[in-house]
N, C-alpha and C positions, 0 to 999 in steps of 0.2 A: 970567865967562868959562866957556864950555863946555869941560869936561875930557874928554879921550879917552884910553883905554887901548889900546895896540897890543900884541897878543899874536902875535909873529912872530919866527921865528928866522933870517930872511934879513937880515943887517945892511945890505945895500945898499938893499933895499926899505924897511926901517925908516928909514934916513937920508932917503930921498926923501919918505916920508910925513911924517916929523917936520918937514922943511923946508917942505913945502907946507901942512901944517896950522898950524904956528906963524906962517907968513906971513899966514894968514887969521885970526889971533888966537884959535886954539884952544890950550888947555893940553894938553900931551901927556906921557904916561908910556909907557914901553916895557918889555915883558917878553919874554925870549927863550925862555921855557918855561912850561908850565902851572902849576908850583908857584909861581914868581915872580909869575905873573899873578894867582893867587888871593890871594896875600899883598898885592899892590899894590891889587887891587880892594877888599879890606876896609879897607886903610889910607887910600886916596886917594878912595874913593867917586866913581868917574868917572861922567859923564853918559851916555857911550856906550862900548861895547867892540867892538873889531875882533879877531876870533879866526881864526888860521890853524888848519886841522885837522891838518896834519902837524907836530906839535911833537916835540921830542927826548925828552921824558920821559913824555908821555901824549897820548892823542888829543884833539883840540880839542873833540869832542863831549862828552867827560868834563868838560872845563872849563866848557862851556855848562851841563851838568846841575848842576855844583857851584854855579855862579853863580845859577842859577834856584832853588836851594834857599833863597836869602835875598833876592834882589833882582829887580825888574822893569825894571831899566835896559835900554835897547835893546842887543841883541847882533847884530852884523853879521859874517858869516863871510867871510873872504878865503881862497879855496882854489883849487888847480889841479884838484881832483877835480870831475868833470863829470857823473857818472852820476846818474840820477834817484834811485836808492836812497840814495846818499850825501847828496844834497841833502835828501831827505825825512827821513833820520836826524837831520841837523843841525837842521832845522826842528822836528821832533817833540821834540827835546831842549830846545827853547826859543829857538832863534835866530829873529830877526825878519826877517832878510834874508840873501841869499846872493849874493856877488859872485865871479864866476869869474875866475881869473888866466889870461892877463894882462888888465888892465882899464885904462881911461883914468882919469886923475886927475879929469877933469870928472865922470865917472859916479860915482866914489867920493864926491866932494864933494856931488853931488846927493843920493845916498842918505843921506849923513850929515845934510844939511840936513833931509831928510824925517823922519829918525829924531828929530832934535831938535824939529822942529815938532810931532810927535805928542805929545811930552811937555809941550808948552806950550799946548795947546788950552784954551780957556775952559771952565770947569765948566758942566754942565747943571743945570737946576732939577729938584727932585724930581718935579714934575708931568710933565715930559717925559722923565724918565730911565728909567721902568719900561715895558718892552715884554713882553707875555705872549702866547704862542701855546699851542696844544694840546699841543705837544711840549716846549717849554722856555720859560724866562723870562730876560730880560736886564735887569739894573739897570746902566745906563750911569754912574750917579753913583758907585756903590761898586765898579764894575768886577767885577760878580758875574754869572756865568751858572749857571743851575740847570736840570738835566734829570733827570726821574725822581726828584726829591727830593735829588739829589746835586749838589754844586758841580762845575762843569766849568772846568778851567784853560785859559785862552786866553792866547796870547802878546800883547805890545803890538801887533804888526802885525796879528794876527788881530782884535784889538779894533778897531783903526782901520778896517779893511776892513768889519767888521760894523757899526760905528757909522754909516758913510756909507750903507750899504744900509738899515738899519732906521730911520734918521731921515728917509728918503725912501720910505715904504712905497708899493708899487705902481708906483714910477717906474723906468724903465729908466736905469741908470747905466752909461755907456759904458766900455769897456775903457780908452780913452785918459784919461778923467777919473780912473778909479781908479788907473791907473799913475802919473799925475801927482801925485795927492793922497797916495797911500800910499808910493810909492817915489821920487817926485821925477823920474820919467821919463815919456815919453809915446810911445815907439816901440812900434808895434804888434807888432814881432817879439819883444817881451819879455812877451807875453801868457801865456807859460808860468808866470810868477810867479803870475798870477791863478788859473790852473787848479790849481796846487799848493795855494794857500791856500784856495780855495773847496772843494776836496776835503777838506782838513783840517777846515774849519768844518762841512761836512756830516757828516763822520764823528763829530765831537764833539757835534753838536746835532740832526741830523735823525733821525727814527725809522728811516727807510729811506734811507740816503745815496745809493743808486743810483736812487731815485725821489723826489727832494727835493720837499717841499711848500712850503717857505718860502724857500729860497735858490735862486732860479731862474736858469738860464742862458738868455739870448736869443742863439742861435747867431750868431756873427759880429758881434755888436753889443755885448753887455755882460751885466749881471746886474741882478736886481731882488729885492726882499724882499716876500713876501706873508705877512701876519700870520695 
């Protein structure tokens, strides 16, 4: 059974989420604040964490940072905050996805399925796992990225997006395909997710993020990886 930790201080929302998740055979724990969340995460070892940013005792971004200090479990933000700066702060702290309130239950469940699917993918072989460019190297088997001799930390969502691109070198991967595979959605109006994550990957991996050599945008269509 997939176990989910809900970090949310709105009791009505928690009740609705617990009912819907348990009806679909997820195990659910709930924490009303960040302190309880960190204690439950360590004790229960959930498979996925949902985090509200507006918690009574600490900012949800601090909860994300604390979790990322010891785990790579998928972390999905649930928040009414909608500015790009706040979304980027949560993603940079280590969140894998950002769901803006109010949201539909179908969308949340699709994002949850996508997060679980990313953790269940079949392992690669050593022969196909190592990808090297002039600027960075990626070992998909050990989940290790190196640039300039230093390890680069990537979130699970960043890894999944990067894996799709670099295992299809030179091929155009459409926005719709990436949205479906990485987030479980296919609406073109959600392409801002891709822009945010591709900007993060370029900032972490490219020598000149404003003029990328490896993570290429095909305007209006999608993205491709050039080695």
